[in-house]
C-alpha positions in Angstrom: -121.1 -60.0 8.0 -121.7 -60.0 4.3 -118.1 -58.6 3.6 -116.6 -61.3 5.8 -118.3 -64.0 3.9 -117.2 -62.4 0.5 -113.5 -62.3 1.8 -113.5 -65.9 2.9 -115.3 -66.9 -0.3 -112.5 -65.0 -2.3 -109.6 -66.7 -0.3 -111.1 -70.1 -0.9 -111.4 -69.4 -4.6 -107.8 -68.1 -4.8 -106.6 -71.3 -2.9 -108.5 -73.5 -5.1 -107.7 -72.0 -8.4 -104.0 -71.0 -7.9 -102.3 -72.7 -5.0 -103.7 -76.4 -5.3 -103.2 -76.7 -9.1 -99.5 -75.3 -8.9 -98.7 -78.0 -6.0 -100.3 -80.9 -7.9 -98.5 -79.9 -11.3 -95.0 -79.8 -9.8 -95.5 -83.1 -8.0 -95.6 -86.3 -10.3 -95.2 -88.9 -7.7 -98.8 -89.5 -7.9 -98.3 -90.7 -11.4 -95.8 -93.6 -10.2 -96.6 -96.7 -8.1 -95.0 -96.6 -4.6 -91.3 -97.2 -5.3 -90.3 -97.5 -1.8 -89.4 -101.3 -2.1 -88.4 -101.2 -5.9 -84.8 -102.1 -5.1 -85.7 -104.8 -2.7 -87.4 -106.6 -5.4 -84.7 -106.3 -8.3 -81.5 -108.2 -8.4 -78.3 -106.9 -10.2 -75.0 -108.3 -11.2 -72.0 -107.6 -8.9 -68.4 -107.8 -9.8 -68.2 -111.6 -9.4 -71.3 -112.0 -11.8 -73.5 -113.0 -8.9 -77.0 -111.6 -8.6 -77.6 -109.2 -5.4 -79.8 -106.8 -4.3 -78.5 -103.4 -4.7 -77.6 -101.3 -1.5 -76.2 -97.9 -0.7 -79.3 -95.9 -1.9 -80.8 -95.7 1.5 -81.3 -92.0 2.5 -80.2 -90.6 -0.7 -81.7 -88.5 -3.5 -81.3 -90.8 -6.6 -80.8 -89.8 -10.1 -81.7 -92.8 -12.2 -80.9 -93.2 -16.0 -81.4 -96.1 -18.1 -79.0 -96.6 -21.0 -76.3 -98.9 -22.4 -72.5 -98.8 -22.9 -72.7 -98.9 -26.8 -75.0 -96.0 -26.9 -73.4 -93.5 -29.5 -75.0 -90.2 -28.1 -77.7 -89.9 -25.4 -75.9 -91.9 -22.8 -72.5 -90.4 -22.8 -74.0 -86.9 -22.7 -76.4 -87.7 -20.0 -73.9 -89.5 -17.9 -71.6 -86.5 -18.3 -74.6 -84.3 -17.1 -75.0 -86.5 -14.0 -71.2 -86.1 -13.4 -71.5 -82.4 -13.7 -74.5 -82.3 -11.3 -72.2 -84.3 -8.7 -69.5 -81.6 -9.2 -71.9 -78.7 -9.1 -73.4 -80.0 -5.7 -70.1 -79.9 -3.9 -70.1 -81.2 -0.3 -74.0 -81.9 -0.8 -73.2 -84.5 -3.5 -72.7 -87.1 -0.6 -76.5 -86.9 -0.2 -77.1 -87.9 -4.0 -76.8 -91.0 -5.7 -76.7 -91.1 -9.6 -77.3 -94.5 -11.1 -76.7 -95.8 -14.6 -78.7 -98.8 -15.2 -78.0 -100.7 -18.4 -80.8 -102.2 -20.3 -78.5 -104.2 -22.7 -78.5 -107.3 -20.7 -77.0 -109.3 -23.6 -73.7 -107.3 -24.1 -73.2 -105.1 -20.8 -71.9 -107.0 -17.6 -71.0 -105.2 -14.3 -67.4 -104.8 -15.2 -68.1 -103.1 -18.6 -70.9 -100.6 -16.9 -68.4 -100.0 -14.1 -65.6 -98.9 -16.5 -68.1 -96.8 -18.5 -69.5 -94.8 -15.8 -65.9 -94.7 -14.0 -64.8 -92.6 -17.0 -67.3 -89.9 -16.0 -67.6 -90.1 -12.2 -66.8 -93.0 -10.1 -69.7 -92.1 -7.7 -72.2 -93.1 -10.2 -73.7 -96.5 -9.4 -73.1 -99.2 -12.2 -76.0 -101.5 -12.7 -76.9 -104.1 -14.8 -79.1 -107.3 -14.7 -81.0 -110.0 -16.8 -83.9 -109.3 -18.9 -86.4 -110.4 -16.2 -85.0 -107.9 -13.8 -84.6 -105.0 -16.2 -88.2 -105.7 -17.6 -89.5 -105.5 -14.2 -87.4 -102.3 -13.2 -88.5 -100.4 -16.3 -92.1 -101.3 -15.8 -91.9 -99.7 -12.2 -90.4 -96.5 -13.9 -93.1 -96.7 -16.6 -90.3 -96.6 -19.3 -89.5 -98.9 -22.3 -86.6 -100.2 -24.3 -86.2 -102.1 -27.4 -83.3 -103.8 -29.1 -83.0 -102.7 -32.7 -82.1 -105.4 -35.2 -80.7 -107.7 -32.3 -79.2 -110.2 -34.8 -76.7 -107.4 -35.8 -73.8 -107.5 -33.7 -73.6 -103.7 -33.4 -77.4 -103.3 -32.7 -78.7 -100.2 -30.9 -81.1 -100.1 -28.1 -84.0 -97.5 -28.2 -84.6 -96.4 -24.5 -85.8 -93.3 -22.7 -83.4 -90.3 -22.6 -85.0 -89.3 -19.2 -83.3 -88.8 -15.7 -85.7 -89.7 -12.9 -85.1 -87.9 -9.6 -86.3 -89.8 -6.5 -86.4 -88.3 -3.1 -85.3 -90.1 0.0 -88.5 -92.1 0.3 -87.7 -93.6 -3.1 -90.7 -91.5 -4.8 -90.2 -90.2 -8.4 -90.5 -86.6 -8.0 -89.2 -85.2 -11.4 -88.5 -86.6 -14.7 -85.9 -84.5 -16.5 -85.9 -84.7 -20.2 -82.7 -85.0 -22.1 -81.0 -81.6 -23.0 -81.8 -79.7 -19.8 -78.4 -78.0 -18.8 -76.7 -79.6 -15.9 -76.8 -76.5 -13.9 -80.5 -76.5 -14.1 -80.6 -80.2 -12.9 -78.3 -79.4 -10.1 -81.0 -76.5 -9.0 -83.8 -79.0 -9.2 -81.8 -81.7 -7.2 -80.9 -79.1 -4.6 -84.5 -78.8 -3.8 -84.9 -82.4 -2.6 -81.8 -82.2 -0.4 
């Protein structure tokens, strides 16, 4: 009986020390609010410059990136990475929706954002909105942006360089920092398909 209790105690110890921490480290969704209704609350400009809710994300794994079309470095390389991920996924790419959300509400209209992402891959959603909606959306994603010297015509926008991966239930599962190779991002996305 004593050996049995020792084995059970060791098994419980192993689970508590090794298994539970591994699962909790890999799932960051608990650090974010429930995102399941985020796109029901935010409005984006469409091709007619009308504000509408975004659709087409249902039952998809999302790759969400905040940037702007005048960005000189991080945005083009990150959007290129998203295009490479779509190519790397092959037929599974139909289960994924990459999203480029412009935080430059003063300069980026829908047409400009659409042309920008189409240069890389026309499967990437092109989204932009007004300050109120962008502020609400970035708050949901716990990220920030800031116009640097906005009175200067060629101002830059400081923003996150992360790609947020949301599962089909719209929960943030991974945050991919800038610089991770697209092949690695593809492997991460495949885990949620």
